[in-house]
N, C-alpha and C positions, 0 to 999 in steps of 0.2 A: 682335260676339262670338258671337251665336247661330249664324251660318253657320259660323264657325270651329270651334265646339264640335262641330257635325255632321261636319265634315271631319276633326277630330282624333280619329280612332277609338281611339287608345291612351290617351286621357284626360289631363286636366290634371295630376293628381297634387297634391302638396302644395308649399307655398312652399319654395324651395330655399335655406333659411336657412343651412345648413352651408357653402355656397359663396358666399353673398351678397357677401362682401368682394371677390370676383373678377369681379363683374358690375356693369354700369351698368344700372339698372332692375330690374324684377322678373322672376325666372324661377321655373319650377316643375319638379319632378322626380317622375316616376312610374316606379319600378323595375318592370321586366317579368319579372324572374327573381329568385330569392333568391341574392344574391351570395355567401352562405356555402355554397350547395349547387351552384351552376352554375359550370362552368369559364370561361364567357364572361358578362360582365356586360352587360346590355341595359337601357336606360332611355329613356323618352320624356322629352325635355327641351323645355319650352315657354317661349318668350320673349314678353313683352308687346311691343307696338310700341315700337321704339327701343332695346330691351334688347339688350345684347351682352356677351360675356365679354371679359376682358382677354387680351392677347397671352399665349400659353403654349406650352410644349413638352412633349410626352410622351416620357419617357425609358424605356429598357429596355436591359439588357445583351444580351438576345436576345429575338426576337419583339417583341410590343408594338405600339403605335400605336393608332389609332382609326379607325372607319368611321362616317360619318354617313349615315343613310337618311332623307331629307326626306319628311315625311308630310303636312304641312298648312301653309298660309299661304305667306309669302314671306320669304326671308332672304338673308344674305350670308355668304360664306366668303372669307378672304384669308390667303395665305401671305406672309411677309415678303419684300419685294422683287418681289412679283408683283401684278398687277391683281386687284381683288376680283372674285369670281364670284357671280352672281345664282343663288339657289337657289329651287326650287319643288318641290311634291310629285313624287316620282320621281327627283329628283336624288340622286346618290350621290357622296360625297366620301371618298377614301382619304387618311388622314393618316399619313405615315410617322414613325417615331421620329426625334427631333431636329429636326423641322420647326416653326419658330416661326409661329404662326397665331392667328386669332381667328374666331369665328362668332357670329351672332345674327340678330335680326329686322330687317326693313326698318323705316324710321321710321313707316310708315303701315299696318303689317300685323302681326298675330300670326304666330308661326312655331313649328313643332314639328319635331324630328328625333329619330330613334332613335339614341342614342349606343351604339355597340358598342365596348367596351373589349377590344382584342385581347389574348389571353393572352401572357404573356412572363415573363421573369425580371427581378427587381429593377425592376419598373415604378414610375414615379412621374410626377407632373406638376409642372413648374416654372412658376410664375406670374410674369408681368412687368407692365408698365405698362398702364394703361387705353387703350382706343381713344378718343382725345380727341373731344370734340364737334366740333371743327374738322375732323378727319379724317373723321368719320362723316357730317357734313353735306355733304361733297363727293361722297358716293356717289349715283349716279343710277340 
């Protein structure tokens, strides 16, 4: 953890309790801007080893979507119907509106990414089922 803390330059933040129901394992949230003042919301999201969020979709009537800027540790991103993608510092993931996906840490690594919520109209996130332990354990 000490080495990860040094690498995680945007900081761990606080326990992500508001969204805990959509995660397996513990995640942390460190907002980097004031969401009431900034037109773009940015936050460092940190996942403990094995932590991942549920399948979900970002919706918007125009604009919207999300960008992940990976900053520390090692993680996974997967879109429905596609192979999982290994993530490391420097990886960038563009997530379009309407794309069902999940992301999180690898089983043996902490992981952090900056989540960039792209501005749009009528934006929302629809949450779905968990990424099962069976599915997750198959990832190499």
